N, C-alpha and C positions, 0 to 999 in steps of 0.2 A: 380401022378394025371394028369387028361388031363388040359391044360391050356384052362382058359375061353375067350371071346372076350369082353375086356373091353371098354366101352365108356365113362369112366369117364371124366369129365371134369377138372381135377386135384386134387391130382396127378393122372398122366395119364399113358396111356400102352407106352411102351418103346420098340425099335426095339429090337428083339429076339438076334442080333447079338451082342451086348451091354450088355445084360444081361449074354450071353454066355461067353462072354471075363471075364466080371466083377467075373463070379462064378468061371472061371478057377485062376482069379489071388485074390481070396479073401483070401487066406491064405498066400501068397507071392507074391509083386508086382514087378514086374520088376527085379526078383532075388534076392530082398533083404532080405528074410526069414522071412517078417512080412508085415501084413495087412496095408495096407494106413491109415486104420482106429487104427492103432495102433503107427505108426511112427511120431516123432518129426515132426511139420510143418517148423522148419528149418533145416531140414535134406536135404541133395544133393538130395534124391530119389523125395522127394514130390516137393522142388523146382523146379527140372524139368517138375514135373506134372504140376505145376501151369502154369510156363511159356509156357509149349506145348500147353496146354488148350488156352490161351492167343493169341499165336501165329496162331492156328488154328480158333479160332472165329474172328481175324483179317481178316485171308483169305476169310473163308466164308462170311461177309459181307464187304469187302473191307473199315475195318476203316481207315478213314486219320492219319498220323502220329501224327498230334496235335490233339488226343485224346485220353484220358485214359481211360483204360477198371478197371472196378474194381469189386472184388467179395466180396459180402458181405452177412450181416447175416440181417434177420429181415424180411424178405418177402418182396414183392411188399408194403404192407402196410406201411411199417416204412418208404418207400420213400415218401410216400404222405406226413409226416413229417419233413423229412430231404430234401426235394427240396426246400420247402419256406426258411426252416430255411437257407439253403446257396445260395439262389439267391436271397430273396429279402432285397433289400438296399434301395432303393429308395422311389418311391410312393408306395410300396407295395401294387400292384395290381395284380390281374393277371386274365386273359382273358381264358375262358373254352366254349368248345366245350360238353355238356352235353347230353351223350348218354347212360347212364345208373348208375348201383350200383358203380361202378367203379370210374364215374366221381364225383358221389355224396359225395364218400367217400374221395377222397380227396379234393373237395373243401371244405368241414367241415374240413379238417384239415388247409388250407391255412387261414381260415377265425380265426384260432388262431394268426396268425400271421400279415396278411392283411386285403383285401376286396376282391372279385371276381366280375368278370362280365360275366355273361352268355350270350356268343354270339348267340348259338344257341340251342336248346334244342328238342328233341324228346320226352318227357314227356308227351304231351297229347294225344299222340297215342300209350303211355305205350313202349316206346322204342322198337318200331317194326320198325325202320327206321332210317338212318343215315338224321339229319335236313340239310336244304341247308343252305349256309353261302358262302360268298366269302371274298377276303383280303381287301375290304375297309370297314368289318363289325368290324373289328378288333380295339381297342383302340389302341391311339396314343402312350398314358401313360402307358401300361402294361409294366410289366416288363416279362412276357415270358407267352407263350401261353401254355396250357394243352390240349391234348386230348388222347384219347384212340383209338389203331387203330382196334383192335377186341373185343366186347363183347361178354363175354363167356354165362351169364345168360340170354341174349335175340337173341344172335344168327346174330348179324349184325357185317360189318365192314364197316372202312372208306378207300376207296381203291384210293382216289385222294386227295390231299390239295392242295389249291391254294397257287400261287407262291408268299411269302411274301418279304418285305424288308430285305436289311441282316443285320439290326439293331436288328432283332424281332427275339427273342430266342424261339425256338419250342421245346417242351417237350412231348415226347410222351411214355406212358406205352404200351409197347408191349409185356406184359407178355403171352397173349395165342394165340400170331402167330410169335413172333420173329422166325428166321430161316424156316419161311413156303415157304419164297420167299425171292430174292433180294431184298433189300433196299437202299435208298441214305442216309447213315448215315450223311453225310457232310451238308443237309438240317437242321439238329436237332441240337440244343445245348445240349438236354440229351435224353437219351433213357435209359429206366428200364426195367427189365421183371424179373418176379419169374421164376425160373429154373422147378417147376413142372407140367408145362402144356406141355412145348414143347422142353425142352433143357435140361432135364434133372430128378432130384430127388428134393423134397423139402428140405429147409434147405439152399439154394444158392439165392441169388439176384445179377444178371449182371447190373451194371450201367456204360454206354458209355458215356462220357461228354467233351467237349470241354474244352482244357486246362485253356483256357482265363476266364472260369466260376470258376477256383478254386479261394479258399482265397476271396471270395466277402464280406465275412461277417466275421468278427475278433470274437475270442474267445469263439467260439462254443465249446461243450461237445466233447474231440477228437473221441470219437467213431462214433458221427453223424456230422463230419467234414472232406468232400470230400478231401480237401487238405491234411487234416493228413493221410487218407487212401492211398491218391495217392502216398504221399512223403515216404509211408511204402509199396507201391506195394502190397497190401491187406493183408500184414501182421503185422499190428499194434498190435492184439492180434491174440490168434488160431483160423483160420478160418475154416468153414465148409470142413474139408479135403475131407471128403469121396463123399461129394455132388459136390464138384470141378472135383475130379477124374472121379465121372459118367459123368458128364457135358463134360469133356474133351473126355471120350469114345463116346458120342452123336456126337461131332464135329468131331471127327475122321471118325465117320462111315458116317456123311454126304459127308465129302470130299470125302469118298471111292464111294458115291452114286454118284460122279459126280458135286457135290456144289448144290446151291441152284435154279440155272434154271431149273435144274431136279428134283428136290423136286417139285418146285411150280407145273411145269406141272403136276407131281402125284397126288397132292393137288388138284388141278383143275379137274382132272379125277373122282376122288373119289367123289369129291363132286357135281358134275356135275350128274355123275350115278344116284345118291340118289334123288336130287332135280328134277329129272327128272323124276323118278318113283313117288315121291309125287305129283308134278302137273299133273302127268297123272292119280292119284286114283279119284275116288269117295267117297273114304274111308277117306284118310288123308289128310291133309293140312297143308304147310309149313307157320310158322306164320308171316315170314319174306315176305311182298307182293313183294317188289321190287328185282328184280333180280340182281342189280347192288350193292344191301346191303347187301344183302346174305352172311354171313360168310362159309368160305370153312373149318373151323377148329369145328366150332359147330353148327349142323342143328338141329334147332328147330321144333316140328311139334306137331298136336294134330288129336285125332280121333273123332269121332262124339260126344262123351261126356267124362267127369271127369271120371266115371264109366267102360270107354270102354278103357281110358289111362291106368288106373290102371291092368285095366285085361289085357292089352298088355302086360305093363313092367313084370308083373307076369310069363306070357306064355313064353315071351323072356329068363326070367330069368331059366326055365325049359329046355331051349334050349341050354343052354351056354352063352346068350348074357345079360351081366351085365351093371348096372349104367346105363341104358337109363331113368330114371325116371326124367322129367323134373326141373327145378330149382323151391323153394317154391315159388316165386315171379312169376312164368309164370305157371307153371303147364306145363301138357303135357307129351311130350317125348324130350330128347335131345342127338344126338348122336354126340358124339366130336371125332373126324377122325383125330388128328393130323398126323406128319410125321411116326410115328411108327404104324399107322393101315395102314393094306395093303388092297389093291382094292377087295383082295379075301374077307376079313372080312366083307366088305362093300356088297358084293354081297349076303353073308350069312345073313346078317341084311334083304337086301331087300326080299331075299326068307322067312325068316321068318315073316316079315310085311306082304307079299301075303298069306303064309298061315294061319296068323290070320285072314285074310279078308273073307277067303275060309269057316272057322269055322264058320262064322257068319251067314253064308246063310242057 
């Protein structure tokens, strides 16, 4: 069967080379005679897979030695709960940049343990932009600051965060743009990301956190305690072995591409191609008006009417382009063009977009 071009926001498209390698090793990984899905997580083969995945991720992101890398379960959504559980011990106050559904859900969980201060919000414009804010807007007594670097639903991204005093703990949800570009890990106290958008497959969440943040709150349930997970090298219980293996293959592939600077250039080129087409079109319109706020991972756009949007999605599916329907909160269309999406795939989308317009005349 011929493969479709999958524009899903997550679980999302994987590089073909990664899928082919996983296929070749499905029955026997590393000459072990067994699948990674069958072997003990305490076996030397899996321990090597886990260690190599961490090494490669540290290389890709330039993770400093005083940061722990945890391979956890529960999705990024569980981190909405784990972060305040592990970090709030004093004022129990958290500053938020509110840019959409994921910051909204994170704020709801923080309120179980403390209070929320919304520093800036773009809710008034239906999250079609990143709200303006500066370092002086943050609370003096907030225990940490939470923001989302890329918003899959609304197609926005935060490209620059103001420099903060060293005592400020910056927490970032990078679920949908981690590994799409180089980042400065050292500016953050904690970074977390679900794997299924740009890093691998569902079932794995990666947490990168500074060592001094471990053990801030005592007597937590062990599965929800970062210190317990770190002390056990992500092996407190059986981890998501196959998801870790797949993430490791993605890390290996990214290194083979030349690293994140090379990947960033490719991602910028793909996004520019599509946005340039939409901006020049009298038929389609990108829903994020400000160029600086536009996501290069999730391109959201509309046609003249909801009925026309639905017709285009159906037309595209017939052409083998799937999962272009926009999120239910936004409508329209959304093309998620993560690392695994090629520029040739984006060119095909543009051809289909143009063909649909021609048929309306």
